C-alpha positions in Angstrom: 26.4 -9.6 -15.7 23.8 -8.5 -13.2 24.2 -10.0 -9.7 20.6 -9.4 -8.5 17.3 -10.2 -9.9 13.9 -8.5 -9.5 11.4 -10.5 -7.4 7.7 -9.6 -7.7 5.1 -11.5 -5.7 1.4 -10.6 -6.5 -1.7 -11.9 -4.7 -5.3 -11.1 -5.4 -5.1 -8.5 -2.7 -1.8 -6.7 -3.4 1.7 -6.7 -4.7 3.4 -8.3 -1.6 7.0 -8.0 -2.7 8.8 -6.1 -5.4 12.6 -5.7 -4.8 16.0 -6.6 -6.2 17.3 -9.7 -4.4 20.3 -12.0 -4.6 18.5 -15.4 -4.7 15.0 -16.9 -4.3 14.3 -20.4 -3.1 10.7 -21.5 -3.8 8.5 -24.6 -3.5 7.8 -25.7 -7.0 5.8 -28.7 -8.2 9.1 -30.4 -9.1 10.5 -29.7 -5.6 12.5 -26.9 -3.8 14.1 -24.7 -6.4 16.8 -22.0 -6.1 16.8 -19.1 -8.6 19.9 -17.0 -9.0 20.6 -14.1 -11.5 21.0 -15.3 -15.1 18.8 -18.3 -14.5 17.4 -20.0 -17.6 13.9 -19.0 -18.6 11.1 -21.2 -17.2 7.6 -21.3 -16.0 6.5 -23.7 -13.2 3.8 -24.2 -10.7 4.2 -22.9 -7.2 3.0 -25.2 -4.4 2.1 -24.3 -0.8 5.3 -24.0 1.3 8.2 -21.8 2.3 9.7 -19.2 0.0 13.1 -17.8 1.0 14.4 -14.5 -0.2 18.2 -13.9 0.1 19.2 -10.2 0.0 22.3 -8.4 1.3 23.4 -11.4 3.4 20.1 -11.9 5.2 17.0 -14.1 4.5 13.3 -13.3 4.6 10.8 -16.1 4.9 7.3 -16.2 3.5 4.5 -18.8 3.5 3.1 -19.1 0.0 0.1 -20.8 -1.5 -0.5 -22.2 -4.9 0.4 -20.2 -8.0 2.5 -19.7 -11.0 6.2 -18.7 -11.3 7.9 -17.1 -14.4 11.7 -16.9 -14.3 13.8 -14.9 -16.8 17.5 -14.1 -16.5 16.9 -11.1 -14.3 13.3 -11.4 -13.1 11.1 -13.8 -11.0 7.4 -13.1 -11.2 5.1 -15.0 -8.8 1.3 -14.9 -8.9 -0.1 -16.8 -5.9 -3.3 -17.0 -3.8 -1.2 -16.4 -0.6 2.1 -14.8 0.4 2.6 -13.9 4.1 5.9 -12.9 5.6 6.9 -14.8 8.8 6.3 -11.6 10.9 2.7 -11.5 9.8 1.8 -15.2 10.3 -0.7 -15.6 13.2 0.2 -19.1 14.4 -2.9 -19.5 16.5 -5.2 -18.5 13.6 -3.3 -20.8 11.2 -3.6 -23.7 13.7 -7.3 -23.0 14.1 -7.8 -23.0 10.3 -5.8 -26.3 10.1 -8.1 -27.9 12.7 -11.2 -26.7 11.0 -10.1 -28.0 7.6 -9.1 -31.4 9.1 -12.5 -31.6 10.8 -14.3 -30.7 7.5 -12.5 -33.5 5.7 -14.2 -36.0 8.0 -17.6 -34.9 6.7 -19.3 -36.1 3.6 -18.3 -33.5 1.0 -18.5 -33.1 -2.7 -15.3 -33.4 -4.7 -15.3 -29.6 -5.2 -15.6 -29.1 -1.4 -12.8 -31.6 -0.8 -10.5 -29.7 -3.2 -11.4 -26.4 -1.5 -10.8 -27.7 2.0 -7.5 -29.4 0.9 -6.3 -26.1 -0.5 -7.2 -24.3 2.7 -5.4 -27.1 4.7 -2.3 -26.7 2.6 -2.2 -22.9 3.1 -2.6 -23.4 6.9 0.1 -26.0 7.0 2.5 -23.8 4.9 2.0 -20.9 7.4 2.6 -23.2 10.4 5.7 -24.8 8.9 7.3 -21.4 8.2 6.4 -20.0 11.6 7.4 -23.0 13.7 10.6 -23.7 11.7 12.0 -20.2 12.5 10.9 -19.7 16.1 
């Protein structure tokens, strides 16, 4: 029985992560979900939040956006619109984006614009949550 699983995170820009890991904790539509090797197969929706990668006794933290997750017994594949490691989160830029999105929501917007601004707000909040939680 394998005691690691392969984690691959792909965004529109690049493959952000591709390594063998001990465990992945991710924000799914059903709630926070932990995935260990030999996990049952499943597909679920990723929601904006914090993804935790456990490897060799240490944890890496990433802010992730919306996406899809496929889990097999030895593989976790994530396709998302955002995945930023905690070291690469610019807290000031994320706060500025959050404020811009909050201000836009006060304007008269079409339903498509509201959805786009809400998505932007969720991505900013995910980055701020990860960065501020691990200061």
